[in-house]
RODREN-85104 format. One record per atom (N, C-alpha, C): residue number from 1; atom name; x, y, z. Coordinates in nm, 2 decimals. Example, Ala and Ser with C-alpha at 12.3 -4.5 7.8 and 13.67 -1.06 7.14 Angstrom:
REM RODREN-85104
seq	atom	u	v	w
1	N	1.32	-0.57	0.78;
1	CA	1.23	-0.45	0.78;
1	C	1.32	-0.33	0.78;
2	N	1.28	-0.22	0.71;
2	CA	1.37	-0.11	0.71;
2	C	1.29	0.00	0.79;
This chain:
REM RODREN-85104
seq	atom	u	v	w
1	N	-0.66	0.35	1.94;
1	CA	-0.75	0.33	1.82;
1	C	-0.88	0.27	1.85;
2	N	-0.99	0.32	1.80;
2	CA	-1.12	0.27	1.82;
2	C	-1.19	0.23	1.69;
3	N	-1.24	0.11	1.68;
3	CA	-1.29	0.06	1.55;
3	C	-1.41	0.14	1.51;
4	N	-1.48	0.21	1.61;
4	CA	-1.59	0.29	1.57;
4	C	-1.56	0.43	1.52;
5	N	-1.43	0.47	1.54;
5	CA	-1.39	0.60	1.50;
5	C	-1.31	0.61	1.37;
6	N	-1.29	0.49	1.30;
6	CA	-1.21	0.49	1.18;
6	C	-1.28	0.56	1.07;
7	N	-1.20	0.65	1.00;
7	CA	-1.26	0.72	0.89;
7	C	-1.20	0.67	0.76;
8	N	-1.29	0.62	0.67;
8	CA	-1.25	0.58	0.54;
8	C	-1.34	0.63	0.44;
9	N	-1.31	0.63	0.31;
9	CA	-1.40	0.68	0.21;
9	C	-1.53	0.60	0.21;
10	N	-1.64	0.67	0.19;
10	CA	-1.77	0.60	0.20;
10	C	-1.78	0.48	0.11;
11	N	-1.72	0.48	0.00;
11	CA	-1.73	0.37	-0.10;
11	C	-1.66	0.24	-0.04;
12	N	-1.57	0.25	0.05;
12	CA	-1.51	0.13	0.11;
12	C	-1.60	0.07	0.22;
13	N	-1.69	0.14	0.27;
13	CA	-1.77	0.09	0.39;
13	C	-1.85	-0.03	0.36;
14	N	-1.92	-0.03	0.24;
14	CA	-2.00	-0.15	0.21;
14	C	-1.91	-0.27	0.19;
15	N	-1.78	-0.25	0.16;
15	CA	-1.69	-0.36	0.13;
15	C	-1.62	-0.42	0.26;
16	N	-1.58	-0.33	0.35;
16	CA	-1.50	-0.37	0.46;
16	C	-1.55	-0.34	0.60;
17	N	-1.67	-0.28	0.61;
17	CA	-1.72	-0.24	0.74;
17	C	-1.73	-0.36	0.83;
18	N	-1.77	-0.47	0.78;
18	CA	-1.78	-0.59	0.87;
18	C	-1.65	-0.63	0.93;
19	N	-1.54	-0.61	0.86;
19	CA	-1.41	-0.64	0.92;
19	C	-1.39	-0.57	1.05;
20	N	-1.43	-0.45	1.06;
20	CA	-1.41	-0.37	1.18;
20	C	-1.49	-0.42	1.30;
21	N	-1.59	-0.50	1.28;
21	CA	-1.67	-0.55	1.38;
21	C	-1.63	-0.69	1.43;
22	N	-1.53	-0.75	1.36;
22	CA	-1.50	-0.89	1.39;
22	C	-1.40	-0.89	1.52;
23	N	-1.41	-1.00	1.59;
23	CA	-1.33	-1.01	1.71;
23	C	-1.18	-0.99	1.69;
24	N	-1.12	-1.04	1.59;
24	CA	-0.98	-1.02	1.57;
24	C	-0.94	-0.87	1.55;
25	N	-1.03	-0.79	1.49;
25	CA	-1.00	-0.65	1.47;
25	C	-1.02	-0.57	1.60;
26	N	-1.12	-0.61	1.68;
26	CA	-1.13	-0.55	1.81;
26	C	-1.01	-0.58	1.90;
27	N	-0.97	-0.70	1.89;
27	CA	-0.84	-0.74	1.97;
27	C	-0.72	-0.66	1.92;
28	N	-0.71	-0.64	1.79;
28	CA	-0.61	-0.56	1.73;
28	C	-0.61	-0.42	1.79;
29	N	-0.72	-0.36	1.79;
29	CA	-0.74	-0.22	1.84;
29	C	-0.70	-0.22	1.99;
30	N	-0.74	-0.32	2.07;
30	CA	-0.71	-0.32	2.21;
30	C	-0.56	-0.33	2.23;
31	N	-0.49	-0.42	2.14;
31	CA	-0.35	-0.43	2.15;
31	C	-0.28	-0.30	2.13;
32	N	-0.31	-0.23	2.02;
32	CA	-0.25	-0.10	1.99;
32	C	-0.27	0.00	2.11;
33	N	-0.39	0.00	2.16;
33	CA	-0.42	0.09	2.27;
33	C	-0.33	0.06	2.40;
34	N	-0.32	-0.07	2.42;
34	CA	-0.23	-0.11	2.54;
34	C	-0.09	-0.08	2.52;
35	N	-0.04	-0.09	2.39;
35	CA	0.10	-0.06	2.36;
35	C	0.13	0.09	2.38;
36	N	0.03	0.17	2.34;
36	CA	0.05	0.32	2.36;
36	C	0.04	0.35	2.51;
37	N	-0.04	0.29	2.58;
37	CA	-0.05	0.31	2.73;
37	C	0.08	0.27	2.79;
38	N	0.15	0.18	2.74;
38	CA	0.28	0.13	2.79;
38	C	0.40	0.22	2.73;
39	N	0.36	0.33	2.67;
39	CA	0.45	0.43	2.62;
39	C	0.53	0.38	2.50;
40	N	0.48	0.28	2.43;
40	CA	0.54	0.24	2.30;
40	C	0.51	0.34	2.20;
41	N	0.60	0.37	2.11;
41	CA	0.58	0.46	2.00;
41	C	0.54	0.38	1.88;
42	N	0.42	0.41	1.82;
42	CA	0.36	0.34	1.71;
42	C	0.35	0.43	1.59;
43	N	0.39	0.38	1.47;
43	CA	0.38	0.46	1.35;
43	C	0.28	0.38	1.25;
44	N	0.21	0.46	1.17;
44	CA	0.19	0.60	1.17;
44	C	0.10	0.65	1.28;
45	N	0.08	0.78	1.31;
45	CA	-0.02	0.82	1.41;
45	C	-0.16	0.78	1.37;
46	N	-0.25	0.76	1.46;
46	CA	-0.38	0.71	1.44;
46	C	-0.45	0.77	1.32;
47	N	-0.45	0.91	1.30;
47	CA	-0.53	0.97	1.19;
47	C	-0.48	0.92	1.05;
48	N	-0.35	0.87	1.05;
48	CA	-0.30	0.83	0.92;
48	C	-0.30	0.68	0.89;
49	N	-0.34	0.60	0.98;
49	CA	-0.33	0.45	0.97;
49	C	-0.41	0.41	0.85;
50	N	-0.53	0.47	0.82;
50	CA	-0.62	0.43	0.71;
50	C	-0.62	0.53	0.60;
51	N	-0.51	0.61	0.59;
51	CA	-0.50	0.71	0.49;
51	C	-0.52	0.66	0.35;
52	N	-0.47	0.54	0.32;
52	CA	-0.49	0.49	0.18;
52	C	-0.63	0.47	0.14;
53	N	-0.72	0.44	0.24;
53	CA	-0.86	0.42	0.22;
53	C	-0.94	0.55	0.21;
54	N	-0.88	0.66	0.26;
54	CA	-0.93	0.79	0.24;
54	C	-0.90	0.85	0.10;
55	N	-0.78	0.83	0.06;
55	CA	-0.73	0.90	-0.06;
55	C	-0.77	0.82	-0.19;
56	N	-0.79	0.69	-0.18;
56	CA	-0.82	0.61	-0.29;
56	C	-0.96	0.54	-0.27;
57	N	-1.07	0.60	-0.32;
57	CA	-1.20	0.54	-0.30;
57	C	-1.21	0.41	-0.37;
58	N	-1.29	0.32	-0.32;
58	CA	-1.30	0.19	-0.38;
58	C	-1.36	0.20	-0.52;
59	N	-1.45	0.29	-0.54;
59	CA	-1.51	0.30	-0.67;
59	C	-1.42	0.36	-0.78;
60	N	-1.31	0.42	-0.73;
60	CA	-1.21	0.48	-0.83;
60	C	-1.08	0.39	-0.84;
61	N	-1.08	0.27	-0.78;
61	CA	-0.96	0.19	-0.77;
61	C	-0.92	0.13	-0.91;
62	N	-0.79	0.14	-0.94;
62	CA	-0.74	0.09	-1.06;
62	C	-0.62	-0.01	-1.04;
63	N	-0.54	0.03	-0.95;
63	CA	-0.41	-0.04	-0.93;
63	C	-0.39	-0.06	-0.78;
64	N	-0.32	-0.17	-0.74;
64	CA	-0.28	-0.20	-0.60;
64	C	-0.13	-0.22	-0.60;
65	N	-0.06	-0.15	-0.52;
65	CA	0.08	-0.17	-0.50;
65	C	0.09	-0.21	-0.35;
66	N	0.14	-0.34	-0.33;
66	CA	0.14	-0.40	-0.20;
66	C	0.28	-0.39	-0.14;
67	N	0.28	-0.32	-0.02;
67	CA	0.41	-0.32	0.06;
67	C	0.39	-0.41	0.18;
68	N	0.50	-0.41	0.26;
68	CA	0.50	-0.50	0.38;
68	C	0.45	-0.43	0.51;
69	N	0.53	-0.34	0.56;
69	CA	0.48	-0.27	0.68;
69	C	0.54	-0.12	0.67;
70	N	0.48	-0.03	0.75;
70	CA	0.52	0.11	0.75;
70	C	0.67	0.13	0.78;
71	N	0.72	0.24	0.74;
71	CA	0.85	0.28	0.78;
71	C	0.85	0.30	0.93;
72	N	0.96	0.27	1.00;
72	CA	0.97	0.26	1.14;
72	C	1.05	0.37	1.20;
73	N	1.09	0.48	1.12;
73	CA	1.16	0.59	1.18;
73	C	1.06	0.71	1.19;
74	N	1.10	0.80	1.28;
74	CA	1.00	0.91	1.32;
74	C	0.97	0.99	1.19;
75	N	0.84	1.02	1.18;
75	CA	0.78	1.11	1.08;
75	C	0.77	1.05	0.94;
76	N	0.82	0.93	0.92;
76	CA	0.82	0.87	0.78;
76	C	0.69	0.81	0.74;
77	N	0.63	0.73	0.82;
77	CA	0.51	0.66	0.79;
77	C	0.39	0.75	0.77;
78	N	0.32	0.74	0.66;
78	CA	0.21	0.83	0.63;
78	C	0.08	0.75	0.58;
79	N	0.08	0.62	0.60;
79	CA	-0.04	0.54	0.57;
79	C	-0.04	0.50	0.43;
80	N	0.06	0.52	0.35;
80	CA	0.07	0.48	0.21;
80	C	0.20	0.40	0.19;
81	N	0.19	0.29	0.13;
81	CA	0.31	0.20	0.11;
81	C	0.41	0.28	0.03;
82	N	0.54	0.27	0.07;
82	CA	0.65	0.32	0.00;
82	C	0.66	0.48	0.01;
83	N	0.56	0.55	0.06;
83	CA	0.55	0.69	0.05;
83	C	0.60	0.75	0.18;
84	N	0.67	0.87	0.17;
84	CA	0.71	0.95	0.29;
84	C	0.67	1.09	0.26;
85	N	0.64	1.17	0.37;
85	CA	0.60	1.31	0.35;
85	C	0.71	1.39	0.29;
86	N	0.67	1.50	0.22;
86	CA	0.77	1.59	0.16;
86	C	0.86	1.65	0.27;
87	N	0.98	1.67	0.23;
87	CA	1.08	1.73	0.33;
87	C	1.17	1.62	0.39;
88	N	1.13	1.50	0.38;
88	CA	1.21	1.39	0.43;
88	C	1.29	1.32	0.32;
89	N	1.40	1.26	0.37;
89	CA	1.49	1.19	0.27;
89	C	1.41	1.08	0.20;
90	N	1.43	1.06	0.07;
90	CA	1.36	0.96	0.00;
90	C	1.43	0.82	0.03;
91	N	1.35	0.73	0.09;
91	CA	1.41	0.60	0.13;
91	C	1.47	0.52	0.01;
92	N	1.56	0.43	0.04;
92	CA	1.63	0.36	-0.07;
92	C	1.54	0.28	-0.17;
93	N	1.44	0.21	-0.12;
93	CA	1.35	0.14	-0.21;
93	C	1.28	0.24	-0.30;
94	N	1.23	0.35	-0.25;
94	CA	1.16	0.45	-0.33;
94	C	1.26	0.51	-0.43;
95	N	1.38	0.53	-0.39;
95	CA	1.48	0.58	-0.49;
95	C	1.49	0.49	-0.61;
96	N	1.49	0.36	-0.58;
96	CA	1.50	0.26	-0.69;
96	C	1.37	0.26	-0.78;
97	N	1.26	0.28	-0.71;
97	CA	1.13	0.30	-0.79;
97	C	1.14	0.42	-0.88;
98	N	1.20	0.53	-0.83;
98	CA	1.22	0.65	-0.92;
98	C	1.31	0.62	-1.03;
99	N	1.42	0.54	-1.01;
99	CA	1.51	0.51	-1.11;
99	C	1.44	0.42	-1.22;
100	N	1.35	0.34	-1.18;
100	CA	1.27	0.26	-1.27;
100	C	1.18	0.35	-1.35;
101	N	1.12	0.45	-1.29;
101	CA	1.03	0.54	-1.36;
101	C	1.11	0.62	-1.47;
102	N	1.23	0.65	-1.44;
102	CA	1.32	0.72	-1.53;
102	C	1.35	0.63	-1.65;
103	N	1.39	0.51	-1.62;
103	CA	1.42	0.41	-1.73;
103	C	1.30	0.37	-1.81;
104	N	1.19	0.35	-1.74;
104	CA	1.07	0.30	-1.81;
104	C	0.99	0.41	-1.89;
105	N	0.97	0.52	-1.82;
105	CA	0.88	0.63	-1.88;
105	C	0.96	0.76	-1.90;
106	N	1.09	0.76	-1.87;
106	CA	1.17	0.88	-1.89;
106	C	1.12	1.00	-1.80;
107	N	1.06	0.96	-1.68;
107	CA	1.01	1.06	-1.59;
107	C	1.13	1.10	-1.50;
108	N	1.14	1.23	-1.47;
108	CA	1.26	1.28	-1.39;
108	C	1.24	1.23	-1.25;
109	N	1.36	1.21	-1.18;
109	CA	1.36	1.16	-1.05;
109	C	1.31	1.27	-0.95;
110	N	1.21	1.24	-0.87;
110	CA	1.15	1.33	-0.78;
110	C	1.25	1.36	-0.67;
111	N	1.24	1.49	-0.62;
111	CA	1.32	1.52	-0.50;
111	C	1.24	1.50	-0.37;
112	N	1.12	1.45	-0.38;
112	CA	1.04	1.42	-0.26;
112	C	0.98	1.28	-0.27;
113	N	0.93	1.23	-0.16;
113	CA	0.88	1.09	-0.16;
113	C	0.73	1.08	-0.14;
114	N	0.66	1.18	-0.16;
114	CA	0.51	1.18	-0.13;
114	C	0.44	1.13	-0.25;
115	N	0.38	1.01	-0.24;
115	CA	0.31	0.95	-0.35;
115	C	0.15	0.97	-0.35;
116	N	0.11	1.08	-0.28;
116	CA	-0.03	1.11	-0.27;
116	C	-0.10	1.12	-0.40;
117	N	-0.03	1.18	-0.50;
117	CA	-0.09	1.20	-0.63;
117	C	-0.12	1.06	-0.70;
118	N	-0.04	0.96	-0.67;
118	CA	-0.08	0.83	-0.72;
118	C	-0.21	0.78	-0.66;
119	N	-0.21	0.79	-0.52;
119	CA	-0.33	0.74	-0.45;
119	C	-0.46	0.81	-0.50;
120	N	-0.45	0.94	-0.53;
120	CA	-0.56	1.02	-0.57;
120	C	-0.61	0.98	-0.71;
121	N	-0.53	0.91	-0.79;
121	CA	-0.56	0.86	-0.92;
121	C	-0.61	0.72	-0.92;
122	N	-0.62	0.66	-0.81;
122	CA	-0.68	0.52	-0.80;
122	C	-0.58	0.41	-0.78;
123	N	-0.46	0.45	-0.73;
123	CA	-0.35	0.35	-0.69;
123	C	-0.36	0.33	-0.54;
124	N	-0.40	0.21	-0.50;
124	CA	-0.41	0.18	-0.36;
124	C	-0.27	0.14	-0.31;
125	N	-0.21	0.22	-0.23;
125	CA	-0.08	0.20	-0.17;
125	C	-0.09	0.13	-0.04;
126	N	-0.11	0.00	-0.04;
126	CA	-0.15	-0.08	0.07;
126	C	-0.03	-0.16	0.13;
127	N	-0.01	-0.13	0.26;
127	CA	0.08	-0.22	0.34;
127	C	0.01	-0.34	0.40;
128	N	0.07	-0.45	0.40;
128	CA	0.01	-0.57	0.46;
128	C	-0.01	-0.55	0.61;
129	N	0.08	-0.48	0.68;
129	CA	0.06	-0.44	0.82;
129	C	0.04	-0.29	0.82;
130	N	-0.05	-0.23	0.89;
130	CA	-0.08	-0.09	0.88;
130	C	-0.01	-0.01	1.00;
131	N	0.05	-0.08	1.09;
131	CA	0.13	-0.01	1.20;
131	C	0.26	-0.09	1.22;
132	N	0.35	-0.02	1.29;
132	CA	0.47	-0.07	1.33;
132	C	0.53	0.00	1.46;
133	N	0.61	-0.07	1.54;
133	CA	0.67	0.00	1.65;
133	C	0.79	0.07	1.61;
134	N	0.82	0.18	1.68;
134	CA	0.94	0.25	1.65;
134	C	1.07	0.17	1.65;
135	N	1.14	0.17	1.53;
135	CA	1.27	0.11	1.51;
135	C	1.26	-0.05	1.52;
136	N	1.13	-0.10	1.50;
136	CA	1.12	-0.25	1.51;
136	C	1.04	-0.30	1.39;
137	N	1.12	-0.31	1.28;
137	CA	1.05	-0.35	1.15;
137	C	0.98	-0.49	1.17;
138	N	0.86	-0.50	1.12;
138	CA	0.79	-0.63	1.13;
138	C	0.73	-0.66	1.26;
139	N	0.73	-0.56	1.35;
139	CA	0.69	-0.58	1.49;
139	C	0.54	-0.61	1.50;
140	N	0.46	-0.57	1.40;
140	CA	0.32	-0.59	1.41;
140	C	0.27	-0.69	1.31;
141	N	0.36	-0.78	1.27;
141	CA	0.33	-0.88	1.17;
141	C	0.22	-0.98	1.21;
142	N	0.21	-1.00	1.34;
142	CA	0.12	-1.11	1.39;
142	C	0.01	-1.06	1.48;
143	N	-0.03	-0.94	1.47;
143	CA	-0.13	-0.89	1.57;
143	C	-0.27	-0.88	1.50;
144	N	-0.28	-0.92	1.38;
144	CA	-0.41	-0.92	1.31;
144	C	-0.42	-0.84	1.18;
145	N	-0.32	-0.76	1.16;
145	CA	-0.33	-0.68	1.04;
145	C	-0.34	-0.76	0.91;
146	N	-0.26	-0.87	0.91;
146	CA	-0.26	-0.95	0.78;
146	C	-0.40	-1.01	0.75;
147	N	-0.47	-1.05	0.86;
147	CA	-0.61	-1.10	0.84;
147	C	-0.70	-0.99	0.78;
148	N	-0.67	-0.86	0.83;
148	CA	-0.75	-0.75	0.77;
148	C	-0.71	-0.72	0.63;
149	N	-0.58	-0.71	0.60;
149	CA	-0.54	-0.67	0.46;
149	C	-0.56	-0.78	0.36;
150	N	-0.55	-0.91	0.41;
150	CA	-0.59	-1.02	0.32;
150	C	-0.73	-1.01	0.28;
151	N	-0.82	-0.97	0.38;
151	CA	-0.96	-0.96	0.35;
151	C	-0.98	-0.84	0.25;
152	N	-0.90	-0.74	0.26;
152	CA	-0.91	-0.62	0.16;
152	C	-0.88	-0.67	0.02;
153	N	-0.76	-0.74	0.01;
153	CA	-0.72	-0.79	-0.12;
153	C	-0.83	-0.88	-0.18;
154	N	-0.88	-0.97	-0.10;
154	CA	-0.98	-1.07	-0.15;
154	C	-1.11	-0.99	-0.19;
155	N	-1.15	-0.89	-0.11;
155	CA	-1.27	-0.81	-0.14;
155	C	-1.25	-0.74	-0.28;
156	N	-1.13	-0.68	-0.30;
156	CA	-1.10	-0.62	-0.43;
156	C	-1.11	-0.72	-0.54;
157	N	-1.05	-0.83	-0.52;
157	CA	-1.06	-0.94	-0.62;
157	C	-1.20	-0.98	-0.65;
158	N	-1.28	-1.00	-0.55;
158	CA	-1.42	-1.05	-0.57;
158	C	-1.51	-0.94	-0.63;
159	N	-1.49	-0.82	-0.59;
159	CA	-1.59	-0.71	-0.62;
159	C	-1.55	-0.62	-0.74;
160	N	-1.43	-0.64	-0.79;
160	CA	-1.38	-0.55	-0.90;
160	C	-1.34	-0.64	-1.01;
161	N	-1.31	-0.58	-1.12;
161	CA	-1.26	-0.65	-1.24;
161	C	-1.16	-0.56	-1.31;
162	N	-1.06	-0.63	-1.37;
162	CA	-0.96	-0.55	-1.45;
162	C	-0.86	-0.47	-1.36;
163	N	-0.84	-0.50	-1.23;
163	CA	-0.74	-0.43	-1.15;
163	C	-0.60	-0.48	-1.19;
164	N	-0.51	-0.39	-1.17;
164	CA	-0.37	-0.43	-1.19;
164	C	-0.30	-0.44	-1.05;
165	N	-0.25	-0.56	-1.01;
165	CA	-0.18	-0.58	-0.89;
165	C	-0.03	-0.58	-0.91;
166	N	0.04	-0.50	-0.85;
166	CA	0.19	-0.50	-0.86;
166	C	0.25	-0.56	-0.73;
167	N	0.30	-0.68	-0.75;
167	CA	0.36	-0.76	-0.64;
167	C	0.51	-0.76	-0.65;
168	N	0.57	-0.68	-0.56;
168	CA	0.72	-0.67	-0.57;
168	C	0.78	-0.74	-0.45;
169	N	0.86	-0.84	-0.48;
169	CA	0.92	-0.92	-0.37;
169	C	0.84	-1.04	-0.33;
170	N	0.91	-1.13	-0.26;
170	CA	0.84	-1.26	-0.22;
170	C	0.73	-1.24	-0.13;
171	N	0.74	-1.14	-0.04;
171	CA	0.63	-1.13	0.06;
171	C	0.50	-1.09	-0.01;
172	N	0.51	-0.98	-0.10;
172	CA	0.39	-0.94	-0.17;
172	C	0.34	-1.05	-0.26;
173	N	0.43	-1.13	-0.32;
173	CA	0.39	-1.24	-0.41;
173	C	0.32	-1.35	-0.34;
174	N	0.34	-1.36	-0.21;
174	CA	0.28	-1.46	-0.13;
174	C	0.13	-1.43	-0.12;
175	N	0.08	-1.31	-0.16;
175	CA	-0.06	-1.28	-0.15;
175	C	-0.13	-1.31	-0.28;
176	N	-0.06	-1.36	-0.38;
176	CA	-0.12	-1.37	-0.52;
176	C	-0.24	-1.47	-0.51;
177	N	-0.24	-1.57	-0.42;
177	CA	-0.34	-1.66	-0.41;
177	C	-0.48	-1.60	-0.37;
178	N	-0.48	-1.48	-0.32;
178	CA	-0.60	-1.41	-0.29;
178	C	-0.67	-1.34	-0.40;
179	N	-0.60	-1.34	-0.52;
179	CA	-0.64	-1.26	-0.63;
179	C	-0.69	-1.36	-0.74;
180	N	-0.80	-1.33	-0.80;
180	CA	-0.85	-1.41	-0.91;
180	C	-0.79	-1.37	-1.04;
181	N	-0.69	-1.45	-1.09;
181	CA	-0.61	-1.41	-1.20;
181	C	-0.69	-1.41	-1.33;
182	N	-0.81	-1.47	-1.33;
182	CA	-0.89	-1.47	-1.45;
182	C	-0.97	-1.34	-1.47;
183	N	-0.97	-1.26	-1.36;
183	CA	-1.04	-1.13	-1.37;
183	C	-0.95	-1.01	-1.36;
184	N	-0.83	-1.03	-1.31;
184	CA	-0.74	-0.92	-1.28;
184	C	-0.60	-0.95	-1.34;
185	N	-0.52	-0.85	-1.34;
185	CA	-0.38	-0.86	-1.40;
185	C	-0.28	-0.85	-1.28;
186	N	-0.19	-0.95	-1.28;
186	CA	-0.09	-0.95	-1.17;
186	C	0.05	-0.94	-1.23;
187	N	0.12	-0.83	-1.19;
187	CA	0.26	-0.81	-1.24;
187	C	0.36	-0.84	-1.13;
188	N	0.45	-0.92	-1.15;
188	CA	0.55	-0.97	-1.05;
188	C	0.69	-0.92	-1.08;
189	N	0.76	-0.87	-0.98;
189	CA	0.90	-0.83	-0.99;
189	C	0.97	-0.85	-0.86;
190	N	1.10	-0.84	-0.86;
190	CA	1.18	-0.84	-0.74;
190	C	1.14	-0.71	-0.66;
191	N	1.17	-0.71	-0.53;
191	CA	1.15	-0.59	-0.45;
191	C	1.24	-0.48	-0.49;
192	N	1.20	-0.36	-0.48;
192	CA	1.29	-0.25	-0.52;
192	C	1.40	-0.22	-0.42;
193	N	1.40	-0.29	-0.31;
193	CA	1.51	-0.27	-0.21;
193	C	1.65	-0.29	-0.27;
194	N	1.74	-0.21	-0.23;
194	CA	1.88	-0.23	-0.27;
194	C	1.93	-0.37	-0.24;
195	N	1.87	-0.44	-0.14;
195	CA	1.91	-0.57	-0.10;
195	C	1.89	-0.67	-0.21;
196	N	1.80	-0.64	-0.31;
196	CA	1.77	-0.72	-0.42;
196	C	1.87	-0.71	-0.53;
197	N	1.97	-0.63	-0.51;
197	CA	2.08	-0.61	-0.61;
197	C	2.03	-0.58	-0.75;
198	N	1.95	-0.48	-0.76;
198	CA	1.90	-0.43	-0.89;
198	C	1.82	-0.53	-0.97;
199	N	1.77	-0.63	-0.91;
199	CA	1.68	-0.73	-0.97;
199	C	1.55	-0.66	-1.01;
200	N	1.51	-0.56	-0.94;
200	CA	1.38	-0.48	-0.98;
200	C	1.40	-0.40	-1.10;
201	N	1.52	-0.36	-1.13;
201	CA	1.54	-0.27	-1.25;
201	C	1.50	-0.34	-1.38;
202	N	1.43	-0.26	-1.46;
202	CA	1.39	-0.31	-1.59;
202	C	1.26	-0.39	-1.60;
203	N	1.18	-0.39	-1.49;
203	CA	1.06	-0.46	-1.48;
203	C	0.95	-0.39	-1.57;
204	N	0.97	-0.26	-1.59;
204	CA	0.88	-0.18	-1.67;
204	C	0.73	-0.19	-1.63;
205	N	0.71	-0.20	-1.50;
205	CA	0.58	-0.22	-1.45;
205	C	0.49	-0.09	-1.47;
206	N	0.55	0.02	-1.48;
206	CA	0.46	0.14	-1.49;
206	C	0.40	0.16	-1.63;
207	N	0.49	0.13	-1.73;
207	CA	0.43	0.14	-1.86;
207	C	0.34	0.02	-1.89;
208	N	0.37	-0.10	-1.84;
208	CA	0.29	-0.22	-1.85;
208	C	0.15	-0.19	-1.79;
209	N	0.15	-0.13	-1.67;
209	CA	0.03	-0.10	-1.60;
209	C	-0.06	-0.01	-1.68;
210	N	-0.01	0.09	-1.74;
210	CA	-0.09	0.18	-1.82;
210	C	-0.14	0.12	-1.95;
211	N	-0.06	0.03	-2.01;
211	CA	-0.11	-0.05	-2.12;
211	C	-0.23	-0.14	-2.09;
212	N	-0.22	-0.20	-1.97;
212	CA	-0.33	-0.29	-1.93;
212	C	-0.45	-0.21	-1.89;
213	N	-0.43	-0.09	-1.83;
213	CA	-0.55	0.00	-1.80;
213	C	-0.62	0.04	-1.93;
214	N	-0.54	0.08	-2.03;
214	CA	-0.60	0.12	-2.15;
214	C	-0.67	0.01	-2.22;
215	N	-0.62	-0.12	-2.21;
215	CA	-0.69	-0.23	-2.26;
215	C	-0.83	-0.25	-2.19;
216	N	-0.83	-0.21	-2.07;
216	CA	-0.96	-0.22	-1.99;
216	C	-1.05	-0.10	-2.01;
217	N	-1.01	-0.01	-2.10;
217	CA	-1.09	0.11	-2.12;
217	C	-1.09	0.21	-2.01;
218	N	-0.98	0.21	-1.93;
218	CA	-0.96	0.29	-1.82;
218	C	-0.85	0.39	-1.84;
219	N	-0.86	0.51	-1.79;
219	CA	-0.75	0.61	-1.81;
219	C	-0.62	0.57	-1.74;
220	N	-0.51	0.60	-1.80;
220	CA	-0.38	0.56	-1.75;
220	C	-0.35	0.65	-1.63;
221	N	-0.25	0.60	-1.55;
221	CA	-0.20	0.67	-1.43;
221	C	-0.09	0.77	-1.48;
222	N	-0.09	0.89	-1.43;
222	CA	0.02	0.98	-1.45;
222	C	0.12	0.96	-1.33;
223	N	0.22	0.89	-1.36;
223	CA	0.32	0.85	-1.26;
223	C	0.42	0.96	-1.22;
224	N	0.41	1.07	-1.30;
224	CA	0.50	1.18	-1.27;
224	C	0.47	1.25	-1.13;
225	N	0.57	1.29	-1.06;
225	CA	0.56	1.35	-0.93;
225	C	0.61	1.49	-0.92;
226	N	0.65	1.55	-1.03;
226	CA	0.70	1.69	-1.03;
226	C	0.59	1.78	-1.08;
């Protein structure tokens, strides 16, 4: 990965271009390149690492859903938190998200896990770490990605108003201090992982998000995926 070859939507460049030039980010790129030279398998592939910033322009941003790190199985990671390409098995956490959509908005459970349509409507599906090593969950937690994504969250908070941040689980909630709660809406729930023993169920975050967007005078999100 080369910091000079990163492709993001033009509207993001004024906000985050400086991050790509900072020493920590250059070191991060060098680390990933060395890992690949050592035949380590890294997900997602380079063209998809910044996919969230391609699909969701900064000037169209409405909602942020914060995940932790990409899926670490072959073919699953696509640069969008919680999302997997069509044709792959829907992961357990995403299945629980779909169950909540059914309960909250009576939306049918999708047979695919591709959340691209959410991203295209202004939902930034942001992982705190943008890469991961094959079969090694959390393996890139300390290589610099959190400095980058913390800067993203702070930039959104500073430069936007009326955003809805969905923080699911303790890790995502640890980022709440980066968000100005006097300007934005923060919705907190348990993580949708089955390990949370259904604590996520009934949070109604999808209907609540749309209600908040309407209060801000912004069009609601169509959460349906069929």
